[in-house]
C-alpha positions as CSV (number, residue, x, y, z in Angstrom):
1,M,-106.3,125.1,17.1
2,E,-105.7,124.5,13.4
3,R,-102.9,126.0,11.5
4,S,-103.8,127.9,8.6
5,S,-102.4,127.0,5.4
6,S,-99.9,129.6,5.3
7,D,-98.2,128.5,8.6
8,K,-97.6,124.9,7.6
9,G,-94.1,124.3,6.5
10,H,-93.0,127.5,7.5
11,Q,-89.3,127.9,8.4
12,S,-87.8,130.6,10.5
13,P,-85.8,133.0,8.3
14,G,-82.3,131.8,7.7
15,A,-83.2,128.4,8.7
16,G,-81.8,127.0,5.0
17,E,-78.7,129.3,5.6
18,N,-78.1,127.3,9.0
19,T,-78.1,124.0,7.1
20,S,-75.6,125.3,4.6
21,A,-73.4,126.8,7.1
22,I,-73.3,123.3,8.9
23,G,-72.7,121.6,5.7
24,D,-69.8,123.9,4.9
25,A,-68.3,123.6,8.5
26,A,-68.5,119.7,8.2
27,E,-66.7,119.8,5.0
28,K,-63.9,122.1,6.3
29,V,-63.3,119.7,9.2
30,K,-63.6,116.6,7.1
31,W,-60.6,118.1,4.9
32,M,-58.6,119.5,8.0
33,V,-58.7,115.8,9.6
34,Q,-57.7,114.2,6.4
35,E,-54.6,116.7,6.3
36,V,-53.7,116.1,9.7
37,L,-53.9,112.4,9.2
38,E,-51.8,112.7,6.0
39,K,-49.1,114.4,8.2
40,S,-49.3,112.3,11.2
41,S,-47.3,109.0,11.9
42,G,-50.0,106.0,11.5
43,G,-52.5,108.5,9.6
44,E,-52.1,106.6,6.5
45,E,-53.1,103.5,7.9
46,T,-55.9,104.9,9.6
47,M,-57.2,106.5,6.2
48,E,-57.0,103.1,4.7
49,E,-58.7,101.3,7.6
50,Y,-61.7,103.9,7.4
51,K,-61.8,103.2,3.6
52,R,-62.1,99.8,3.9
53,L,-64.4,99.4,6.8
54,S,-66.4,102.7,6.7
55,T,-65.3,103.1,10.4
56,L,-62.6,102.8,13.0
57,T,-61.9,99.6,15.0
58,H,-61.9,99.9,18.6
59,C,-58.2,99.6,18.8
60,T,-57.6,102.6,16.5
61,R,-59.6,104.7,18.4
62,Q,-58.3,103.6,21.9
63,H,-54.7,104.3,20.1
64,H,-55.7,107.8,18.9
65,I,-57.2,108.7,22.3
66,L,-54.1,107.6,23.9
67,V,-51.8,109.7,21.8
68,S,-54.1,112.6,22.2
69,H,-54.0,112.5,25.8
70,I,-50.0,112.3,25.9
71,V,-49.7,115.2,23.1
72,E,-52.3,117.1,25.3
73,M,-50.5,116.5,28.6
74,H,-46.9,116.5,27.6
75,G,-46.8,118.3,24.2
76,N,-45.5,117.0,20.9
77,S,-41.9,116.7,21.3
78,G,-41.2,115.6,17.7
79,S,-38.4,113.3,16.8
80,H,-35.4,113.0,19.1
81,S,-31.8,112.8,17.6
């Protein structure tokens, strides 16, 4: 069965709005991650690595996963005096 010309390229209502909302959410996440990295120990080095390579090395990813796991399990203790 052939589609009529009025059916071709038809998007459901709000489809463009969803794309816009996803773009807005991605932008918010991008700024949130940047803010967290600016405030965290080693975050500046991570941002520089990403700017330089347009990706993160395996070692950097492992480091962030390990730190995230430790914080999740034990909490963020802050600095000890």
